[in-house]
C-alpha atoms as one frame of an Amber mdcrd trajectory, in Angstrom:
protein
  63.610-104.604 -72.963  61.156-106.580 -75.157  58.983-105.130 -77.848  55.178
-106.142 -77.719  54.203-108.263 -80.616  52.070-106.387 -83.185  50.372-107.819
 -86.254  51.431-105.441 -89.280  48.124-106.462 -91.180  46.485-103.747 -89.068
  49.024-100.939 -90.135  47.406 -98.069 -91.899  48.767 -97.944 -95.404  46.286
 -95.372 -97.076  42.882 -93.787 -96.661  39.611 -95.244 -97.733  38.841 -92.030
 -99.724  41.783 -92.705-101.927  40.850 -96.394-102.745  39.211 -97.361-105.975
  35.236 -97.509-105.551  35.030-101.489-105.647  37.855-101.647-103.318  36.506
 -99.191-100.766  33.013-101.013-101.130  34.812-104.366-100.186  36.417-102.715
 -97.191  33.214-101.497 -96.094  31.612-104.925 -96.348  34.180-106.590 -94.609
  33.948-104.165 -91.656  30.314-104.626 -91.305  30.352-108.353 -91.661  33.263
-108.407 -88.998  30.688-106.556 -86.535  28.982-109.797 -85.715  25.300-110.171
 -85.952  24.579-106.495 -85.567  27.056-105.536 -88.091  25.864-108.124 -90.536
  22.201-107.285 -90.059  23.342-103.625 -90.990  25.155-105.171 -93.997  21.877
-106.885 -95.121  20.254-103.772 -94.969  22.679-101.680 -96.881  22.888-104.281
 -99.483  18.988-104.241 -99.935  19.099-100.573-100.513  21.824-100.539-103.055
  21.159-103.895-104.632  17.532-104.657-104.449  16.446-108.072-105.469  20.001
-109.249-105.622  21.018-108.544-102.076  20.134-111.929-100.583  22.535-113.704
-103.077  25.203-111.150-102.440  24.891-111.299 -98.764  25.124-115.089 -98.907
  28.114-114.851-101.295  29.830-112.308 -98.891  29.278-114.574 -95.903  30.769
-117.590 -97.896  33.613-115.439 -98.970  34.372-114.060 -95.584  33.390-117.164
 -93.565  35.841-119.310 -95.684  38.652-116.659 -95.367  38.507-116.356 -91.549
  38.335-120.193 -91.487  41.239-120.898 -93.640  43.317-117.944 -92.921  47.222
-118.174 -92.539  46.992-115.851 -89.562  44.130-113.515 -88.071  43.143-110.762
 -90.588  43.343-107.313 -88.909  40.743-104.691 -89.805  39.879-101.072 -88.864
  36.733 -99.803 -86.941  33.785 -99.191 -89.343  34.090 -95.532 -89.408  37.836
 -95.295 -89.424  39.126 -93.100 -92.435  42.262 -95.211 -92.623  42.781 -98.472
 -94.739  44.654-101.265 -93.200  46.882-103.525 -94.935  45.082-106.732 -94.674
  41.908-104.592 -95.848  43.698-103.339 -98.797  45.337-106.613 -99.881  42.007
-108.459 -99.424  40.083-105.685-101.320  42.433-105.829-104.080  42.182-109.654
-104.331  38.413-109.129-104.897  38.932-106.461-107.597  41.456-108.670-109.424
  39.196-111.606-109.327  36.084-109.442-110.586  38.178-107.908-113.428  39.205
-111.180-114.761  42.966-111.275-113.454  42.550-114.673-112.167  46.156-115.691
-111.705  46.862-112.690-109.956  44.051-113.095-107.757  44.914-116.687-106.873
  48.492-115.569-106.275  47.268-113.023-103.516  44.752-115.682-102.256  47.568
-118.210-101.475  48.980-115.516 -99.128  45.657-115.052 -97.456  44.743-118.673
 -96.955  45.963-122.146 -97.472  47.004-123.050-101.113  44.251-125.851-101.362
  41.640-123.264-100.713  43.068-120.311-102.934  41.072-121.498-106.251  37.570
-121.866-104.540  38.157-118.499-102.608  38.796-116.767-105.735  35.756-117.963
-107.590  33.916-116.792-104.455  35.614-113.378-104.645  34.989-113.170-108.453
  31.213-113.669-107.697  31.192-111.041-104.741  33.277-108.529-107.049  31.009
-108.841-109.949  27.788-108.362-107.789  29.170-105.273-106.070  30.363-103.829
-109.251  26.723-103.863-110.438  25.743-101.704-107.358  24.441 -98.143-108.294
  27.451 -96.170-106.646  29.936 -98.075-109.046  27.897 -97.943-112.251  29.764
-100.674-113.627  28.052-103.440-115.573  29.952-106.222-116.810
């Protein structure tokens, strides 16, 4: 008997409601972005409602961050459906990576980035994550200004 291969990156490790606000926002953005053109349009609309004039720049930064991550990922990253209340392990690791970068914990963020993407991409990816995280922190629901 052989077991079916599975990717542990999709394993539920918690609930979105239990994540810190910034990390929950990152997971939502990733899920919307991963929904193809329709999901990305919905992401743009949501960012416009929450971030006003900064939405276009934030959408571009998110596209750079997520596009680079997907392009150079060590393995395919797994996610859950948009409305799933679970938080998957890949989603949580990525969200924590963005939060650490935004909080200024650069060494820790780079360390996590090396687990997600090739080492030669990690520093650049961390800079993108910092930019995205800081922009998301300025959103109305997080009420954090740095």
